[in-house]
C-alpha positions as CSV (number, residue, x, y, z in Angstrom):
1,M,106.0,69.7,149.9
2,S,107.1,69.9,146.2
3,L,107.4,66.3,145.1
4,L,108.5,65.3,141.6
5,I,108.6,61.7,140.3
6,R,111.0,61.2,137.4
7,G,112.9,58.3,135.8
8,A,115.9,57.1,137.7
9,R,119.3,57.7,136.2
10,L,122.2,55.3,135.8
11,D,124.5,57.6,137.8
12,E,122.1,57.2,140.8
13,V,122.2,53.4,141.1
14,E,124.5,53.4,144.2
15,A,122.7,56.3,146.0
16,L,119.2,54.8,145.3
17,S,120.3,51.3,146.4
18,A,121.6,52.9,149.6
19,L,118.2,54.6,150.1
20,C,116.6,51.1,149.8
21,L,118.9,49.8,152.5
22,R,118.3,52.7,154.8
23,S,114.6,52.3,154.4
24,K,114.7,48.6,155.2
25,A,117.0,49.1,158.2
26,H,114.5,51.7,159.5
27,W,112.3,48.8,160.8
28,G,115.0,47.6,163.2
29,Y,116.5,44.6,161.3
30,D,119.8,43.4,162.6
31,A,123.1,43.6,160.7
32,D,123.2,40.0,159.7
33,F,119.6,40.3,158.2
34,M,120.6,43.5,156.4
35,A,123.7,42.0,155.0
36,R,121.7,39.1,153.5
37,C,119.3,41.7,151.9
38,V,122.0,43.8,150.1
39,P,122.0,41.9,146.8
40,H,118.2,41.9,146.7
41,L,117.8,45.7,147.4
42,R,119.7,47.1,144.5
43,V,118.2,49.3,141.8
44,S,118.8,47.6,138.5
45,P,120.6,49.4,135.7
46,G,118.5,47.3,133.3
47,A,115.3,48.6,134.8
48,I,116.6,52.2,134.5
49,R,117.4,51.5,130.8
50,K,113.9,50.1,130.3
51,R,112.4,53.1,132.0
52,L,110.9,51.0,134.8
53,A,112.7,52.6,137.8
54,F,111.5,55.9,139.2
55,V,112.6,58.4,141.9
56,A,110.5,60.7,144.0
57,T,112.4,63.9,144.8
58,V,111.7,66.6,147.3
59,A,113.6,69.8,146.9
60,G,115.7,68.0,144.3
61,R,116.8,65.2,146.7
62,P,115.7,61.5,146.4
63,A,113.0,60.7,148.9
64,G,111.8,57.4,147.5
65,V,112.3,54.9,144.7
66,Y,110.5,52.1,143.0
67,Q,111.2,49.6,140.3
68,L,108.9,47.5,138.2
69,S,109.4,44.4,136.0
70,I,106.8,43.6,133.4
71,A,105.9,40.2,131.9
72,G,102.9,40.2,129.6
73,Q,100.0,41.7,131.5
74,I,101.6,41.4,134.9
75,A,103.7,44.0,136.5
76,E,105.7,43.2,139.6
77,L,106.8,45.9,142.1
78,D,110.3,44.7,142.5
79,L,111.3,47.5,144.9
80,M,109.6,50.4,146.6
81,F,111.3,52.3,149.4
82,V,110.9,55.6,151.0
83,D,113.9,57.3,152.7
84,P,113.2,57.2,156.5
85,P,112.8,61.0,157.0
86,A,110.1,61.0,154.3
87,I,108.1,58.0,155.7
88,G,104.6,59.1,156.5
89,T,104.7,62.2,154.3
90,G,102.8,60.8,151.3
91,V,105.8,59.9,149.2
92,G,105.0,56.2,149.3
93,R,101.4,56.8,148.3
94,R,102.5,59.0,145.4
95,L,105.1,56.4,144.2
96,Y,102.6,53.6,144.4
97,R,100.0,55.4,142.4
98,H,102.7,56.3,139.8
99,A,103.7,52.6,139.6
100,E,100.0,51.7,139.0
101,K,99.8,54.3,136.2
102,V,103.1,53.1,134.5
103,A,101.9,49.4,134.7
104,R,98.5,50.3,133.3
105,E,100.0,52.3,130.4
106,A,102.2,49.3,129.7
107,G,99.1,47.2,129.2
108,C,99.2,45.4,132.5
109,R,96.1,44.1,134.2
110,E,97.7,43.3,137.6
111,L,100.4,44.7,139.8
112,T,101.9,42.1,142.2
113,I,103.9,42.9,145.3
114,V,105.9,40.7,147.6
115,A,105.9,42.9,150.7
116,D,108.0,43.3,153.8
117,P,105.7,42.5,156.7
118,F,106.1,46.1,158.0
119,A,104.7,47.4,154.6
120,A,101.8,45.0,154.4
121,T,99.3,47.5,155.9
122,F,100.4,50.1,153.4
123,Y,99.8,47.9,150.4
124,A,96.4,46.9,151.8
125,A,95.5,50.6,152.3
126,M,96.4,51.2,148.7
127,G,93.8,48.6,147.6
128,A,96.0,45.6,147.0
129,Q,94.6,42.3,148.1
130,Y,96.5,39.8,150.1
131,V,96.9,36.5,148.2
132,E,99.3,34.2,150.0
133,D,102.6,34.0,151.8
134,V,105.6,33.2,149.6
135,P,109.3,32.4,150.5
136,S,111.7,35.2,150.7
137,D,114.4,35.2,148.1
138,A,116.9,36.7,150.6
139,I,116.3,35.0,153.9
140,P,115.9,31.2,153.9
141,G,112.8,30.0,155.8
142,R,111.2,33.5,155.9
143,M,107.8,33.9,154.4
144,L,106.5,37.2,153.0
145,P,103.0,38.3,152.1
146,R,102.1,38.6,148.4
147,Y,99.6,41.1,147.3
148,V,97.8,41.7,143.9
149,Q,96.4,45.0,142.8
150,V,93.9,44.7,139.9
151,L,94.5,47.6,137.5
152,K,91.4,49.2,136.1
């Protein structure tokens, strides 16, 4: 597999946001749940302009995407999604390691993640430590696991 990670482009916002939704829907969430998630699963043009949104491509086609926000020495993984056909192929692992590198190079000491419960084991396997459950910003009453990766 010839995987390349590059900066996201503004002309890809819609396609990458659709990839995020396909990836989330892969876990069997119903239509009402997915509709509530739409505003929260959009790749941000601002993050693209700040060079904090990246795409993994395989054979020139997007296979995954992630987006960071940085405040001081803390980076937050705002989005990280792998297109369903690429789940389990190593795309997520490569994206995550790339996010760590970008955060480290920006002077961050920690990478924080509010994870979907289906992705929790992935983040733990990457070395992130579970910290606490926090409220979802999309679904009232839903709690999500928050992880922290210390960057060395």
